[in-house]
Backbone as XML, in Angstrom:
<?xml version="1.0"?>
<chain id="A" units="angstrom">
  <residue number="1" name="MET">
    <atom name="N" x="0.943" y="-1.143" z="0.208"/>
    <atom name="CA" x="0.070" y="-0.104" z="-0.234"/>
    <atom name="C" x="1.071" y="0.855" z="0.105"/>
  </residue>
  <residue number="2" name="LYS">
    <atom name="N" x="0.102" y="2.566" z="-0.722"/>
    <atom name="CA" x="1.290" y="3.417" z="-0.739"/>
    <atom name="C" x="0.204" y="4.608" z="-0.284"/>
  </residue>
  <residue number="3" name="ALA">
    <atom name="N" x="0.831" y="5.831" z="0.079"/>
    <atom name="CA" x="0.635" y="6.524" z="0.367"/>
    <atom name="C" x="0.890" y="8.175" z="-0.172"/>
  </residue>
  <residue number="4" name="VAL">
    <atom name="N" x="-0.335" y="9.219" z="-0.536"/>
    <atom name="CA" x="0.699" y="10.578" z="-1.081"/>
    <atom name="C" x="0.358" y="11.437" z="-0.077"/>
  </residue>
  <residue number="5" name="ILE">
    <atom name="N" x="1.750" y="11.957" z="0.246"/>
    <atom name="CA" x="1.850" y="12.835" z="1.040"/>
    <atom name="C" x="2.167" y="14.259" z="0.226"/>
  </residue>
  <residue number="6" name="THR">
    <atom name="N" x="1.225" y="15.407" z="0.892"/>
    <atom name="CA" x="1.181" y="16.637" z="0.201"/>
    <atom name="C" x="1.691" y="17.609" z="1.380"/>
  </residue>
  <residue number="7" name="VAL">
    <atom name="N" x="2.644" y="18.228" z="1.151"/>
    <atom name="CA" x="3.000" y="19.462" z="2.285"/>
    <atom name="C" x="3.350" y="20.996" z="1.610"/>
  </residue>
  <residue number="8" name="THR">
    <atom name="N" x="2.666" y="21.762" z="1.997"/>
    <atom name="CA" x="2.661" y="23.392" z="1.735"/>
    <atom name="C" x="2.984" y="24.170" z="2.659"/>
  </residue>
  <residue number="9" name="GLY">
    <atom name="N" x="3.798" y="25.045" z="2.411"/>
    <atom name="CA" x="3.465" y="26.271" z="3.452"/>
    <atom name="C" x="5.052" y="27.218" z="3.017"/>
  </residue>
  <residue number="10" name="ARG">
    <atom name="N" x="5.282" y="28.151" z="4.069"/>
    <atom name="CA" x="6.208" y="29.565" z="3.843"/>
    <atom name="C" x="7.967" y="27.992" z="4.024"/>
  </residue>
  <residue number="11" name="ASP">
    <atom name="N" x="8.542" y="28.528" z="2.949"/>
    <atom name="CA" x="9.913" y="27.823" z="3.079"/>
    <atom name="C" x="10.547" y="27.939" z="4.085"/>
  </residue>
  <residue number="12" name="ASN">
    <atom name="N" x="11.300" y="27.170" z="4.736"/>
    <atom name="CA" x="12.152" y="27.243" z="5.456"/>
    <atom name="C" x="12.966" y="25.735" z="5.593"/>
  </residue>
  <residue number="13" name="ILE">
    <atom name="N" x="14.526" y="26.244" z="6.407"/>
    <atom name="CA" x="15.545" y="25.036" z="6.167"/>
    <atom name="C" x="14.855" y="23.634" z="6.840"/>
  </residue>
  <residue number="14" name="GLY">
    <atom name="N" x="15.294" y="22.666" z="6.284"/>
    <atom name="CA" x="14.866" y="21.706" z="6.561"/>
    <atom name="C" x="13.405" y="20.935" z="6.978"/>
  </residue>
  <residue number="15" name="ILE">
    <atom name="N" x="12.713" y="21.295" z="5.812"/>
    <atom name="CA" x="11.430" y="20.621" z="5.828"/>
    <atom name="C" x="11.327" y="19.272" z="5.388"/>
  </residue>
  <residue number="16" name="ILE">
    <atom name="N" x="12.266" y="19.008" z="3.891"/>
    <atom name="CA" x="12.276" y="17.688" z="3.435"/>
    <atom name="C" x="12.870" y="16.777" z="4.739"/>
  </residue>
  <residue number="17" name="ALA">
    <atom name="N" x="14.238" y="16.941" z="5.589"/>
    <atom name="CA" x="14.553" y="16.564" z="6.557"/>
    <atom name="C" x="13.665" y="15.959" z="7.784"/>
  </residue>
  <residue number="18" name="ARG">
    <atom name="N" x="12.749" y="16.933" z="8.321"/>
    <atom name="CA" x="11.705" y="16.467" z="9.103"/>
    <atom name="C" x="10.606" y="15.756" z="8.970"/>
  </residue>
  <residue number="19" name="VAL">
    <atom name="N" x="9.946" y="15.927" z="7.604"/>
    <atom name="CA" x="8.867" y="15.054" z="7.113"/>
    <atom name="C" x="10.014" y="13.417" z="6.619"/>
  </residue>
  <residue number="20" name="SER">
    <atom name="N" x="10.916" y="13.551" z="6.315"/>
    <atom name="CA" x="11.424" y="12.676" z="6.348"/>
    <atom name="C" x="11.923" y="11.661" z="7.755"/>
  </residue>
  <residue number="21" name="THR">
    <atom name="N" x="12.016" y="12.671" z="8.038"/>
    <atom name="CA" x="12.324" y="11.313" z="9.646"/>
    <atom name="C" x="11.270" y="10.978" z="10.174"/>
  </residue>
  <residue number="22" name="GLU">
    <atom name="N" x="10.084" y="11.961" z="10.005"/>
    <atom name="CA" x="8.718" y="11.651" z="10.745"/>
    <atom name="C" x="8.412" y="10.073" z="9.893"/>
  </residue>
  <residue number="23" name="CYS">
    <atom name="N" x="8.324" y="9.860" z="8.647"/>
    <atom name="CA" x="7.986" y="9.024" z="7.408"/>
    <atom name="C" x="9.034" y="7.826" z="8.456"/>
  </residue>
  <residue number="24" name="ALA">
    <atom name="N" x="10.262" y="7.925" z="8.335"/>
    <atom name="CA" x="11.242" y="6.990" z="8.807"/>
    <atom name="C" x="10.893" y="6.763" z="10.496"/>
  </residue>
  <residue number="25" name="LYS">
    <atom name="N" x="10.585" y="7.215" z="11.055"/>
    <atom name="CA" x="10.460" y="6.936" z="12.337"/>
    <atom name="C" x="8.925" y="5.926" z="12.728"/>
  </residue>
  <residue number="26" name="TYR">
    <atom name="N" x="8.291" y="5.942" z="11.606"/>
    <atom name="CA" x="6.950" y="4.798" z="11.603"/>
    <atom name="C" x="7.103" y="4.338" z="10.822"/>
  </residue>
  <residue number="27" name="GLY">
    <atom name="N" x="8.115" y="3.614" z="9.522"/>
    <atom name="CA" x="8.730" y="2.967" z="9.080"/>
    <atom name="C" x="7.705" y="2.771" z="7.473"/>
  </residue>
  <residue number="28" name="ALA">
    <atom name="N" x="7.576" y="4.576" z="7.406"/>
    <atom name="CA" x="7.282" y="4.631" z="6.084"/>
    <atom name="C" x="8.228" y="4.465" z="5.173"/>
  </residue>
  <residue number="29" name="ASN">
    <atom name="N" x="8.403" y="4.160" z="3.180"/>
    <atom name="CA" x="9.599" y="4.655" z="2.917"/>
    <atom name="C" x="9.577" y="5.155" z="1.954"/>
  </residue>
  <residue number="30" name="ILE">
    <atom name="N" x="9.928" y="6.119" z="1.322"/>
    <atom name="CA" x="9.695" y="7.316" z="0.423"/>
    <atom name="C" x="10.499" y="6.912" z="-0.851"/>
  </residue>
  <residue number="31" name="LEU">
    <atom name="N" x="9.251" y="6.703" z="-1.202"/>
    <atom name="CA" x="9.801" y="6.116" z="-2.830"/>
    <atom name="C" x="10.075" y="7.226" z="-4.173"/>
  </residue>
  <residue number="32" name="ASP">
    <atom name="N" x="9.426" y="8.084" z="-3.832"/>
    <atom name="CA" x="9.207" y="9.596" z="-4.962"/>
    <atom name="C" x="8.979" y="10.634" z="-4.238"/>
  </residue>
  <residue number="33" name="ILE">
    <atom name="N" x="9.755" y="11.585" z="-4.606"/>
    <atom name="CA" x="9.544" y="12.782" z="-3.954"/>
    <atom name="C" x="9.985" y="14.011" z="-4.925"/>
  </residue>
  <residue number="34" name="SER">
    <atom name="N" x="9.273" y="14.995" z="-5.080"/>
    <atom name="CA" x="9.176" y="16.483" z="-5.955"/>
    <atom name="C" x="8.661" y="17.050" z="-5.338"/>
  </residue>
  <residue number="35" name="GLN">
    <atom name="N" x="9.808" y="18.307" z="-5.171"/>
    <atom name="CA" x="9.202" y="19.783" z="-4.335"/>
    <atom name="C" x="9.950" y="20.943" z="-5.482"/>
  </residue>
  <residue number="36" name="SER">
    <atom name="N" x="9.536" y="22.316" z="-5.056"/>
    <atom name="CA" x="9.812" y="23.010" z="-5.808"/>
    <atom name="C" x="9.399" y="24.380" z="-4.443"/>
  </residue>
  <residue number="37" name="VAL">
    <atom name="N" x="9.942" y="25.410" z="-4.622"/>
    <atom name="CA" x="10.132" y="26.628" z="-3.876"/>
    <atom name="C" x="9.676" y="27.656" z="-4.988"/>
  </residue>
  <residue number="38" name="MET">
    <atom name="N" x="8.741" y="28.495" z="-4.341"/>
    <atom name="CA" x="8.195" y="29.360" z="-5.850"/>
    <atom name="C" x="8.089" y="30.414" z="-4.844"/>
  </residue>
  <residue number="39" name="ARG">
    <atom name="N" x="9.137" y="31.374" z="-5.049"/>
    <atom name="CA" x="9.050" y="32.417" z="-3.934"/>
    <atom name="C" x="9.647" y="32.254" z="-2.584"/>
  </residue>
  <residue number="40" name="ASP">
    <atom name="N" x="8.785" y="32.353" z="-1.580"/>
    <atom name="CA" x="8.963" y="32.086" z="-0.529"/>
    <atom name="C" x="8.176" y="30.847" z="0.109"/>
  </residue>
  <residue number="41" name="TYR">
    <atom name="N" x="7.347" y="30.479" z="-1.336"/>
    <atom name="CA" x="6.556" y="29.189" z="-0.921"/>
    <atom name="C" x="7.230" y="27.850" z="-0.854"/>
  </residue>
  <residue number="42" name="PHE">
    <atom name="N" x="7.307" y="26.621" z="-0.238"/>
    <atom name="CA" x="7.751" y="25.337" z="-0.469"/>
    <atom name="C" x="6.255" y="24.649" z="-1.008"/>
  </residue>
  <residue number="43" name="ALA">
    <atom name="N" x="6.520" y="23.751" z="-1.720"/>
    <atom name="CA" x="5.278" y="22.840" z="-2.039"/>
    <atom name="C" x="5.981" y="21.281" z="-2.479"/>
  </residue>
  <residue number="44" name="MET">
    <atom name="N" x="5.516" y="20.375" z="-1.554"/>
    <atom name="CA" x="6.350" y="18.946" z="-1.843"/>
    <atom name="C" x="4.934" y="17.976" z="-1.999"/>
  </residue>
  <residue number="45" name="ILE">
    <atom name="N" x="5.742" y="17.011" z="-3.097"/>
    <atom name="CA" x="4.236" y="15.480" z="-2.985"/>
    <atom name="C" x="5.483" y="14.481" z="-2.865"/>
  </residue>
  <residue number="46" name="MET">
    <atom name="N" x="5.228" y="13.560" z="-1.723"/>
    <atom name="CA" x="6.028" y="12.912" z="-2.015"/>
    <atom name="C" x="4.909" y="11.269" z="-1.645"/>
  </residue>
  <residue number="47" name="LEU">
    <atom name="N" x="5.286" y="9.799" z="-2.357"/>
    <atom name="CA" x="4.959" y="8.853" z="-2.027"/>
    <atom name="C" x="5.716" y="7.818" z="-1.628"/>
  </residue>
  <residue number="48" name="ALA">
    <atom name="N" x="5.160" y="7.165" z="-0.470"/>
    <atom name="CA" x="5.684" y="6.644" z="0.104"/>
    <atom name="C" x="5.046" y="5.422" z="0.556"/>
  </residue>
  <residue number="49" name="ASP">
    <atom name="N" x="5.725" y="4.232" z="0.562"/>
    <atom name="CA" x="5.282" y="2.970" z="0.962"/>
    <atom name="C" x="4.853" y="2.624" z="2.180"/>
  </residue>
  <residue number="50" name="ILE">
    <atom name="N" x="4.044" y="2.536" z="2.514"/>
    <atom name="CA" x="3.406" y="2.427" z="4.251"/>
    <atom name="C" x="3.044" y="0.984" z="4.371"/>
  </residue>
  <residue number="51" name="ASP">
    <atom name="N" x="3.628" y="-0.224" z="3.629"/>
    <atom name="CA" x="2.982" y="-1.340" z="4.430"/>
    <atom name="C" x="3.895" y="-1.720" z="5.448"/>
  </residue>
  <residue number="52" name="ALA">
    <atom name="N" x="5.081" y="-1.578" z="5.898"/>
    <atom name="CA" x="5.669" y="-1.534" z="7.116"/>
    <atom name="C" x="5.669" y="-0.725" z="8.333"/>
  </residue>
  <residue number="53" name="LEU">
    <atom name="N" x="4.090" y="0.502" z="8.571"/>
    <atom name="CA" x="3.782" y="0.960" z="9.681"/>
    <atom name="C" x="4.091" y="0.778" z="10.161"/>
  </residue>
  <residue number="54" name="SER">
    <atom name="N" x="4.097" y="1.210" z="11.701"/>
    <atom name="CA" x="4.696" y="0.537" z="13.069"/>
    <atom name="C" x="3.291" y="0.837" z="13.929"/>
  </residue>
  <residue number="55" name="ILE">
    <atom name="N" x="2.274" y="2.164" z="13.190"/>
    <atom name="CA" x="1.546" y="2.364" z="13.592"/>
    <atom name="C" x="0.267" y="2.430" z="13.233"/>
  </residue>
  <residue number="56" name="PRO">
    <atom name="N" x="-1.221" y="2.760" z="13.243"/>
    <atom name="CA" x="-2.282" y="2.778" z="12.324"/>
    <atom name="C" x="-2.283" y="3.975" z="11.421"/>
  </residue>
  <residue number="57" name="PHE">
    <atom name="N" x="-2.298" y="3.440" z="10.282"/>
    <atom name="CA" x="-2.563" y="4.607" z="9.010"/>
    <atom name="C" x="-2.869" y="5.876" z="9.596"/>
  </residue>
  <residue number="58" name="SER">
    <atom name="N" x="-4.268" y="6.066" z="10.539"/>
    <atom name="CA" x="-5.021" y="6.989" z="11.224"/>
    <atom name="C" x="-3.717" y="7.480" z="11.841"/>
  </residue>
  <residue number="59" name="GLU">
    <atom name="N" x="-2.917" y="7.300" z="12.927"/>
    <atom name="CA" x="-2.328" y="7.948" z="13.091"/>
    <atom name="C" x="-0.851" y="8.463" z="12.934"/>
  </residue>
  <residue number="60" name="PHE">
    <atom name="N" x="-0.503" y="7.873" z="11.911"/>
    <atom name="CA" x="0.507" y="8.313" z="10.665"/>
    <atom name="C" x="-0.066" y="9.283" z="10.251"/>
  </residue>
  <residue number="61" name="VAL">
    <atom name="N" x="-1.640" y="9.764" z="9.730"/>
    <atom name="CA" x="-1.797" y="10.784" z="9.309"/>
    <atom name="C" x="-1.978" y="11.979" z="10.014"/>
  </residue>
  <residue number="62" name="ASP">
    <atom name="N" x="-2.429" y="11.432" z="11.371"/>
    <atom name="CA" x="-2.473" y="12.794" z="12.320"/>
    <atom name="C" x="-1.281" y="13.343" z="12.991"/>
  </residue>
  <residue number="63" name="ASN">
    <atom name="N" x="-0.039" y="12.200" z="13.033"/>
    <atom name="CA" x="1.081" y="12.548" z="13.370"/>
    <atom name="C" x="2.003" y="13.797" z="12.264"/>
  </residue>
  <residue number="64" name="LEU">
    <atom name="N" x="1.802" y="13.163" z="11.165"/>
    <atom name="CA" x="2.129" y="14.281" z="9.974"/>
    <atom name="C" x="1.860" y="15.605" z="10.316"/>
  </residue>
  <residue number="65" name="SER">
    <atom name="N" x="0.235" y="15.499" z="10.415"/>
    <atom name="CA" x="-0.544" y="16.529" z="10.506"/>
    <atom name="C" x="0.211" y="17.892" z="11.703"/>
  </residue>
  <residue number="66" name="ALA">
    <atom name="N" x="0.226" y="17.106" z="12.824"/>
    <atom name="CA" x="0.657" y="17.815" z="14.149"/>
    <atom name="C" x="2.075" y="18.329" z="13.744"/>
  </residue>
  <residue number="67" name="LEU">
    <atom name="N" x="2.680" y="17.526" z="13.007"/>
    <atom name="CA" x="4.307" y="18.119" z="12.414"/>
    <atom name="C" x="3.810" y="19.561" z="11.570"/>
  </residue>
  <residue number="68" name="GLY">
    <atom name="N" x="3.234" y="19.292" z="11.000"/>
    <atom name="CA" x="2.959" y="20.570" z="10.073"/>
    <atom name="C" x="2.775" y="21.625" z="10.630"/>
  </residue>
  <residue number="69" name="ARG">
    <atom name="N" x="1.523" y="21.547" z="11.577"/>
    <atom name="CA" x="0.974" y="22.427" z="12.429"/>
    <atom name="C" x="2.174" y="23.033" z="13.623"/>
  </residue>
  <residue number="70" name="GLY">
    <atom name="N" x="2.920" y="22.425" z="13.946"/>
    <atom name="CA" x="4.021" y="23.256" z="14.835"/>
    <atom name="C" x="5.470" y="23.643" z="14.010"/>
  </residue>
  <residue number="71" name="GLN">
    <atom name="N" x="5.389" y="23.380" z="12.320"/>
    <atom name="CA" x="6.278" y="23.651" z="11.540"/>
    <atom name="C" x="5.252" y="25.188" z="10.963"/>
  </residue>
  <residue number="72" name="GLY">
    <atom name="N" x="4.450" y="25.380" z="10.951"/>
    <atom name="CA" x="3.508" y="26.357" z="10.126"/>
    <atom name="C" x="3.471" y="25.905" z="8.953"/>
  </residue>
  <residue number="73" name="LEU">
    <atom name="N" x="2.919" y="24.458" z="8.454"/>
    <atom name="CA" x="3.118" y="24.152" z="7.212"/>
    <atom name="C" x="1.512" y="23.157" z="6.841"/>
  </residue>
  <residue number="74" name="ASP">
    <atom name="N" x="1.172" y="22.584" z="6.021"/>
    <atom name="CA" x="0.134" y="22.169" z="5.408"/>
    <atom name="C" x="0.821" y="20.783" z="5.252"/>
  </residue>
  <residue number="75" name="ILE">
    <atom name="N" x="0.329" y="19.458" z="5.867"/>
    <atom name="CA" x="0.514" y="17.923" z="5.362"/>
    <atom name="C" x="-0.712" y="17.355" z="5.427"/>
  </residue>
  <residue number="76" name="HIS">
    <atom name="N" x="-0.887" y="16.697" z="4.079"/>
    <atom name="CA" x="-2.287" y="15.882" z="4.394"/>
    <atom name="C" x="-1.350" y="14.782" z="3.253"/>
  </residue>
  <residue number="77" name="THR">
    <atom name="N" x="-2.120" y="13.613" z="4.225"/>
    <atom name="CA" x="-1.600" y="12.150" z="3.849"/>
    <atom name="C" x="-2.773" y="11.774" z="3.364"/>
  </residue>
  <residue number="78" name="MET">
    <atom name="N" x="-3.061" y="10.686" z="2.680"/>
    <atom name="CA" x="-4.051" y="10.124" z="1.701"/>
    <atom name="C" x="-3.487" y="8.641" z="1.134"/>
  </residue>
  <residue number="79" name="HIS">
    <atom name="N" x="-4.147" y="7.476" z="1.411"/>
    <atom name="CA" x="-3.792" y="6.254" z="0.522"/>
    <atom name="C" x="-4.216" y="6.589" z="-0.757"/>
  </residue>
  <residue number="80" name="GLU">
    <atom name="N" x="-2.826" y="5.816" z="-1.628"/>
    <atom name="CA" x="-3.232" y="6.566" z="-3.072"/>
    <atom name="C" x="-4.321" y="5.652" z="-3.462"/>
  </residue>
  <residue number="81" name="GLU">
    <atom name="N" x="-4.758" y="4.849" z="-2.868"/>
    <atom name="CA" x="-6.418" y="4.504" z="-3.976"/>
    <atom name="C" x="-7.157" y="5.558" z="-3.994"/>
  </residue>
  <residue number="82" name="ILE">
    <atom name="N" x="-7.233" y="6.183" z="-2.474"/>
    <atom name="CA" x="-8.326" y="7.328" z="-2.316"/>
    <atom name="C" x="-7.841" y="8.344" z="-3.260"/>
  </residue>
  <residue number="83" name="PHE">
    <atom name="N" x="-6.535" y="8.369" z="-3.490"/>
    <atom name="CA" x="-5.717" y="10.106" z="-4.575"/>
    <atom name="C" x="-6.669" y="9.673" z="-6.167"/>
  </residue>
  <residue number="84" name="ASN">
    <atom name="N" x="-5.892" y="8.336" z="-5.557"/>
    <atom name="CA" x="-6.383" y="8.021" z="-7.831"/>
    <atom name="C" x="-7.843" y="8.089" z="-7.914"/>
  </residue>
  <residue number="85" name="THR">
    <atom name="N" x="-8.546" y="7.762" z="-6.869"/>
    <atom name="CA" x="-9.976" y="7.635" z="-7.087"/>
    <atom name="C" x="-10.535" y="9.050" z="-7.576"/>
  </residue>
  <residue number="86" name="MET">
    <atom name="N" x="-10.132" y="9.941" z="-6.896"/>
    <atom name="CA" x="-10.039" y="11.130" z="-6.634"/>
    <atom name="C" x="-10.312" y="12.379" z="-7.707"/>
  </residue>
  <residue number="87" name="HIS">
    <atom name="N" x="-9.041" y="11.389" z="-8.311"/>
    <atom name="CA" x="-8.396" y="12.322" z="-9.758"/>
    <atom name="C" x="-8.945" y="11.667" z="-11.077"/>
  </residue>
  <residue number="88" name="ARG">
    <atom name="N" x="-9.533" y="10.497" z="-10.756"/>
    <atom name="CA" x="-9.878" y="9.782" z="-11.881"/>
    <atom name="C" x="-10.921" y="10.051" z="-12.900"/>
  </residue>
  <residue number="89" name="ILE">
    <atom name="N" x="-11.088" y="9.859" z="-14.234"/>
    <atom name="CA" x="-11.948" y="11.119" z="-15.029"/>
    <atom name="C" x="-12.936" y="10.199" z="-14.986"/>
  </residue>
</chain>
C-alpha cells in the first residue's frame, strides 16, 4: 500500500528532513519525491510505501498533520487508492 503526502507552506530550512524523519520513524519508505520553491513558498509531494508502518495509518496521518502545524505547514496524507479515485476522470 502507498500513501501520497503533500506539504505546503512558507519555505524554511529542513522541511524535507523533518518530514522524511517522521516517515522513517514509523516505517514509511519514501519512494518518490518532488519539491518546488516558488518565491517564499514551499510545495512537496511524496509517494511513500506504508506496508511496514509501525502504527495505524490514521495515527500516521495525525502525526504528520501535527508536525506540519508545529512548523507552520499544511501536511496532508492519503492512501494512494483514494488519491487515484479522486483524480480519475
